[in-house]
PALUM-162352 format. One record per residue: residue number from 1; x, y, z of N, C-alpha, C in turn; chain; residue in one letter. Coordinates in steps of 0.05 Angstrom, whole numbers, padded with zeros to 5 digits. Layout:
BEGIN
pos, n_X, n_Y, n_Z, ca_X, ca_Y, ca_Z, c_X, c_Y, c_Z, unit, code
NUM, X, Y, Z, X, Y, Z, X, Y, Z, A, a
...
END
This chain:
BEGIN
pos, n_X, n_Y, n_Z, ca_X, ca_Y, ca_Z, c_X, c_Y, c_Z, unit, code
1, -00540, 00386, 00205, -00532, 00358, 00207, -00526, 00359, 00246, A, m
2, -00534, 00341, 00258, -00533, 00335, 00286, -00508, 00324, 00287, A, v
3, -00486, 00335, 00308, -00472, 00319, 00314, -00473, 00307, 00340, A, n
4, -00465, 00280, 00340, -00474, 00257, 00359, -00451, 00258, 00382, A, c
5, -00429, 00268, 00369, -00407, 00258, 00386, -00398, 00272, 00416, A, a
6, -00397, 00260, 00435, -00400, 00265, 00459, -00369, 00273, 00467, A, e
7, -00354, 00267, 00457, -00325, 00279, 00462, -00308, 00289, 00438, A, t
8, -00286, 00297, 00439, -00277, 00314, 00410, -00262, 00294, 00400, A, n
9, -00251, 00294, 00381, -00233, 00274, 00359, -00206, 00283, 00356, A, i
10, -00204, 00295, 00379, -00167, 00313, 00377, -00151, 00286, 00378, A, n
11, -00126, 00290, 00364, -00107, 00260, 00358, -00100, 00261, 00398, A, p
12, -00094, 00240, 00398, -00086, 00229, 00421, -00058, 00241, 00422, A, y
13, -00054, 00252, 00451, -00023, 00264, 00447, -00016, 00251, 00483, A, k
14, 00006, 00236, 00482, 00012, 00227, 00511, 00017, 00246, 00525, A, p
15, 00013, 00235, 00555, 00020, 00254, 00578, 00032, 00237, 00598, A, r
16, 00038, 00254, 00617, 00051, 00233, 00640, 00022, 00212, 00651, A, p
17, 00000, 00224, 00644, -00021, 00203, 00658, -00031, 00185, 00640, A, d
18, -00027, 00188, 00619, -00037, 00172, 00591, -00011, 00171, 00573, A, k
19, 00003, 00153, 00579, 00027, 00144, 00566, 00019, 00133, 00539, A, l
20, 00035, 00131, 00518, 00030, 00115, 00497, 00055, 00091, 00500, A, w
21, 00038, 00063, 00506, 00050, 00047, 00521, 00039, 00021, 00503, A, d
22, 00051, -00001, 00510, 00052, -00026, 00501, 00020, -00033, 00496, A, k
23, 00008, -00026, 00520, -00020, -00036, 00515, -00036, -00018, 00503, A, r
24, -00029, 00008, 00497, -00051, 00020, 00476, -00038, 00013, 00448, A, k
25, -00017, 00010, 00443, -00011, 00004, 00416, -00018, -00024, 00411, A, a
26, -00025, -00043, 00425, -00037, -00072, 00426, -00062, -00068, 00419, A, i
27, -00078, -00048, 00430, -00109, -00040, 00425, -00110, -00028, 00400, A, h
28, -00096, -00009, 00391, -00099, -00004, 00372, -00091, -00020, 00343, A, l
29, -00075, -00031, 00345, -00070, -00056, 00323, -00092, -00079, 00325, A, f
30, -00107, -00083, 00353, -00128, -00104, 00345, -00149, -00087, 00335, A, r
31, -00155, -00063, 00336, -00177, -00048, 00323, -00176, -00048, 00291, A, r
32, -00151, -00042, 00289, -00142, -00029, 00259, -00136, -00053, 00238, A, t
33, -00131, -00082, 00257, -00123, -00109, 00235, -00127, -00115, 00257, A, s
34, -00120, -00142, 00257, -00123, -00167, 00277, -00100, -00170, 00287, A, f
35, -00083, -00155, 00294, -00066, -00153, 00314, -00042, -00156, 00298, A, g
36, -00017, -00150, 00312, 00015, -00150, 00297, 00029, -00164, 00311, A, v
37, 00055, -00173, 00304, 00073, -00179, 00323, 00087, -00160, 00336, A, d
38, 00097, -00172, 00361, 00115, -00160, 00381, 00139, -00135, 00374, A, l
39, 00149, -00145, 00347, 00162, -00127, 00339, 00151, -00104, 00332, A, t
40, 00134, -00102, 00312, 00118, -00088, 00301, 00102, -00058, 00325, A, t
41, 00093, -00083, 00346, 00082, -00060, 00377, 00108, -00053, 00382, A, i
42, 00134, -00062, 00387, 00155, -00048, 00394, 00161, -00033, 00384, A, k
43, 00169, -00025, 00353, 00172, -00002, 00336, 00156, 00019, 00344, A, a
44, 00131, 00004, 00337, 00110, 00031, 00342, 00110, 00052, 00361, A, s
45, 00122, 00041, 00385, 00127, 00055, 00414, 00153, 00078, 00410, A, l
46, 00167, 00072, 00390, 00186, 00094, 00388, 00175, 00116, 00371, A, n
47, 00146, 00115, 00360, 00141, 00139, 00343, 00117, 00145, 00357, A, l
48, 00113, 00169, 00356, 00083, 00184, 00363, 00058, 00169, 00354, A, d
49, 00045, 00169, 00372, 00014, 00150, 00361, 00006, 00163, 00342, A, p
50, 00004, 00195, 00334, -00011, 00199, 00307, 00011, 00192, 00281, A, v
51, 00037, 00192, 00292, 00051, 00176, 00269, 00041, 00149, 00258, A, s
52, 00041, 00134, 00282, 00028, 00107, 00280, 00000, 00104, 00264, A, v
53, -00013, 00118, 00270, -00045, 00115, 00262, -00042, 00129, 00227, A, v
54, -00028, 00143, 00223, -00023, 00156, 00196, -00015, 00136, 00178, A, n
55, 00009, 00124, 00192, 00018, 00100, 00175, -00001, 00077, 00168, A, k
56, -00014, 00063, 00191, -00037, 00049, 00188, -00048, 00056, 00162, A, i
57, -00065, 00083, 00163, -00077, 00092, 00140, -00075, 00093, 00121, A, v
58, -00048, 00102, 00113, -00035, 00109, 00090, -00029, 00083, 00074, A, d
59, -00017, 00059, 00098, -00013, 00032, 00080, -00045, 00022, 00072, A, d
60, -00064, 00026, 00084, -00089, 00016, 00076, -00098, 00026, 00049, A, a
61, -00086, 00051, 00042, -00105, 00072, 00026, -00081, 00059, 00001, A, r
62, -00062, 00056, 00008, -00044, 00045, -00021, -00040, 00014, -00031, A, t
63, -00057, 00009, -00017, -00059, -00027, -00024, -00072, -00031, -00052, A, l
64, -00065, -00046, -00074, -00078, -00051, -00087, -00108, -00069, -00084, A, p
65, -00120, -00056, -00101, -00149, -00068, -00097, -00147, -00104, -00107, A, p
66, -00162, -00121, -00087, -00166, -00152, -00097, -00180, -00149, -00123, A, t
67, -00174, -00164, -00142, -00178, -00171, -00171, -00204, -00189, -00163, A, a
68, -00226, -00174, -00181, -00248, -00195, -00180, -00250, -00224, -00189, A, p
69, -00272, -00237, -00183, -00267, -00262, -00190, -00274, -00269, -00218, A, p
70, -00267, -00283, -00230, -00269, -00287, -00262, -00299, -00292, -00267, A, s
71, -00321, -00301, -00247, -00350, -00296, -00258, -00366, -00271, -00241, A, w
72, -00350, -00257, -00237, -00358, -00224, -00228, -00377, -00207, -00251, A, s
73, -00373, -00221, -00276, -00395, -00202, -00292, -00409, -00224, -00308, A, n
74, -00416, -00247, -00298, -00434, -00267, -00306, -00461, -00255, -00311, A, w
75, -00475, -00266, -00326, -00504, -00261, -00333, -00520, -00283, -00325, A, t
76, -00547, -00285, -00324, -00561, -00304, -00317, -00552, -00329, -00341, A, l
77, -00549, -00323, -00365, -00539, -00347, -00378, -00515, -00358, -00376, A, s
78, -00497, -00346, -00362, -00477, -00366, -00349, -00475, -00384, -00336, A, n
79, -00504, -00385, -00323, -00508, -00406, -00292, -00523, -00424, -00312, A, y
80, -00524, -00452, -00300, -00539, -00469, -00310, -00568, -00468, -00310, A, s
81, -00580, -00484, -00328, -00612, -00472, -00330, -00626, -00496, -00314, A, s
82, -00608, -00510, -00304, -00621, -00533, -00275, -00620, -00516, -00250, A, n
83, -00640, -00517, -00235, -00639, -00499, -00221, -00623, -00507, -00191, A, q
84, -00625, -00530, -00186, -00602, -00545, -00164, -00576, -00540, -00170, A, d
85, -00569, -00540, -00193, -00539, -00542, -00196, -00532, -00508, -00195, A, i
86, -00552, -00488, -00211, -00550, -00462, -00205, -00546, -00446, -00177, A, r
87, -00561, -00463, -00163, -00561, -00454, -00132, -00536, -00461, -00119, A, i
88, -00523, -00487, -00132, -00496, -00495, -00125, -00475, -00477, -00128, A, t
89, -00484, -00467, -00160, -00462, -00453, -00165, -00454, -00425, -00161, A, q
90, -00479, -00409, -00145, -00480, -00384, -00136, -00473, -00390, -00103, A, i
91, -00475, -00408, -00090, -00470, -00418, -00063, -00437, -00417, -00068, A, g
92, -00432, -00433, -00082, -00400, -00431, -00087, -00384, -00410, -00090, A, s
93, -00400, -00394, -00112, -00391, -00369, -00111, -00386, -00346, -00087, A, q
94, -00410, -00345, -00072, -00416, -00332, -00050, -00391, -00342, -00030, A, y
95, -00393, -00367, -00031, -00369, -00378, -00009, -00335, -00367, -00016, A, m
96, -00333, -00373, -00048, -00311, -00363, -00058, -00299, -00334, -00049, A, e
97, -00317, -00318, -00058, -00320, -00289, -00055, -00312, -00285, -00015, A, w
98, -00327, -00290, -00001, -00333, -00289, 00031, -00308, -00294, 00036, A, n
99, -00292, -00315, 00025, -00269, -00330, 00036, -00245, -00308, 00033, A, t
100, -00249, -00297, 00009, -00233, -00279, -00004, -00229, -00254, 00014, A, q
101, -00261, -00246, 00016, -00253, -00232, 00029, -00244, -00222, 00062, A, w
102, -00249, -00253, 00076, -00239, -00253, 00101, -00207, -00256, 00100, A, i
103, -00195, -00270, 00078, -00168, -00265, 00077, -00153, -00248, 00076, A, k
104, -00175, -00232, 00057, -00167, -00200, 00060, -00163, -00184, 00079, A, d
105, -00182, -00191, 00094, -00188, -00177, 00116, -00162, -00182, 00147, A, m
106, -00155, -00213, 00147, -00134, -00211, 00151, -00108, -00198, 00146, A, i
107, -00098, -00204, 00124, -00077, -00200, 00106, -00077, -00167, 00105, A, n
108, -00094, -00149, 00095, -00098, -00129, 00090, -00106, -00108, 00119, A, n
109, -00113, -00115, 00137, -00116, -00103, 00155, -00141, -00079, 00155, A, g
110, -00138, -00058, 00160, -00154, -00034, 00159, -00166, -00031, 00135, A, l
111, -00156, -00034, 00115, -00173, -00025, 00087, -00197, -00049, 00081, A, r
112, -00194, -00068, 00086, -00216, -00086, 00084, -00233, -00099, 00109, A, d
113, -00218, -00087, 00132, -00240, -00086, 00157, -00259, -00064, 00149, A, r
114, -00247, -00039, 00145, -00272, -00016, 00141, -00286, -00020, 00116, A, m
115, -00280, -00033, 00091, -00300, -00039, 00069, -00316, -00059, 00077, A, s
116, -00309, -00079, 00100, -00330, -00097, 00106, -00353, -00081, 00124, A, w
117, -00342, -00067, 00142, -00357, -00050, 00159, -00379, -00030, 00143, A, f
118, -00371, -00010, 00119, -00384, 00000, 00105, -00408, -00013, 00087, A, w
119, -00394, -00043, 00082, -00414, -00055, 00059, -00437, -00063, 00080, A, s
120, -00431, -00077, 00098, -00453, -00082, 00116, -00461, -00061, 00130, A, q
121, -00459, -00041, 00131, -00478, -00017, 00143, -00494, -00008, 00120, A, s
122, -00484, -00002, 00098, -00493, 00015, 00080, -00517, -00006, 00055, A, f
123, -00500, -00027, 00051, -00508, -00041, 00024, -00522, -00063, 00035, A, c
124, -00518, -00081, 00052, -00531, -00099, 00058, -00512, -00122, 00078, A, h
125, -00530, -00140, 00087, -00519, -00160, 00114, -00511, -00187, 00100, A, q
126, -00489, -00197, 00109, -00486, -00219, 00099, -00514, -00241, 00104, A, t
127, -00518, -00254, 00087, -00540, -00269, 00088, -00555, -00262, 00076, A, g
128, -00571, -00235, 00074, -00592, -00220, 00065, -00589, -00227, 00035, A, n
129, -00563, -00223, 00025, -00557, -00220, -00008, -00540, -00249, -00015, A, l
130, -00562, -00263, -00032, -00549, -00291, -00036, -00541, -00293, -00071, A, f
131, -00535, -00270, -00084, -00521, -00263, -00107, -00498, -00248, -00105, A, l
132, -00483, -00276, -00117, -00452, -00267, -00108, -00440, -00245, -00128, A, s
133, -00448, -00245, -00150, -00442, -00225, -00170, -00442, -00188, -00159, A, i
134, -00472, -00197, -00147, -00480, -00169, -00138, -00457, -00162, -00109, A, m
135, -00453, -00187, -00101, -00440, -00177, -00074, -00411, -00163, -00077, A, d
136, -00399, -00178, -00106, -00376, -00168, -00116, -00381, -00145, -00123, A, v
137, -00394, -00133, -00141, -00401, -00115, -00150, -00405, -00090, -00130, A, q
138, -00415, -00095, -00103, -00420, -00073, -00092, -00394, -00070, -00074, A, i
139, -00381, -00095, -00064, -00359, -00090, -00046, -00335, -00081, -00059, A, s
140, -00328, -00082, -00086, -00308, -00072, -00098, -00305, -00045, -00095, A, c
141, -00318, -00025, -00102, -00322, 00002, -00095, -00313, 00012, -00070, A, p
142, -00329, -00003, -00049, -00322, -00002, -00028, -00288, -00011, -00018, A, f
143, -00276, -00031, -00024, -00251, -00026, -00023, -00231, -00008, -00042, A, t
144, -00241, -00002, -00060, -00221, 00016, -00070, -00226, 00046, -00066, A, e
145, -00250, 00050, -00057, -00248, 00079, -00051, -00268, 00095, -00036, A, t
146, -00292, 00083, -00032, -00312, 00090, -00016, -00305, 00091, 00015, A, c
147, -00288, 00074, 00017, -00279, 00069, 00049, -00271, 00093, 00064, A, s
148, -00257, 00110, 00046, -00240, 00137, 00055, -00261, 00155, 00053, A, w
149, -00285, 00148, 00044, -00299, 00182, 00042, -00320, 00178, 00067, A, q
150, -00309, 00179, 00090, -00335, 00169, 00110, -00356, 00201, 00110, A, f
151, -00351, 00226, 00103, -00370, 00242, 00108, -00394, 00243, 00081, A, q
152, -00375, 00228, 00055, -00394, 00229, 00034, -00414, 00203, 00037, A, d
153, -00406, 00184, 00054, -00426, 00160, 00053, -00449, 00170, 00075, A, l
154, -00437, 00183, 00096, -00452, 00191, 00114, -00474, 00212, 00113, A, c
155, -00467, 00229, 00096, -00482, 00249, 00094, -00507, 00247, 00074, A, v
END
C-alpha cells in the first residue's frame, strides 16, 4: 500500500512557537463538531491537546446509536400502489431521515460528521440514492461501528 501522507501524524505537542491556544482550540472544535461554547473552549485550554482530542473521540464512540425510523424495514408492499403517492412517501422518508442526520451531526458532533463523511465517500452521494430505506440501512452501520475502523474501510 502506498503511503500518501506528506507529513507525519504525530500528536500535536505545544511548544513556545506553537502554543495550544484559543485559536487552535476553536479550530479543533469547528472541525470535529460545529463549534462549542466559550466555556468548553476555555476548559480545553487547561488540558493538553491530546487529552482534548481523546475526549472528543471517546465521547463520540460511546454515544448510543440513533434509532432507525419506523419505516426502516418497509418493503414495496408497505408503499401505496399509486405511483404519485408512493413517490411522495419515499420523498417524505428521505427528508425525515436526512433531517434526523443533520440534527445528529449538530448534536452529536464528531460521530455523525464522520458517519456522513464515510457514507458519502464509500456508499453514495446524497441525491444519487432516493430510496430512504436503503439510506437508513447503509448509514446506521456507519454510525454504530464503521466510522472508527478507518483502516478497514480504506484497505
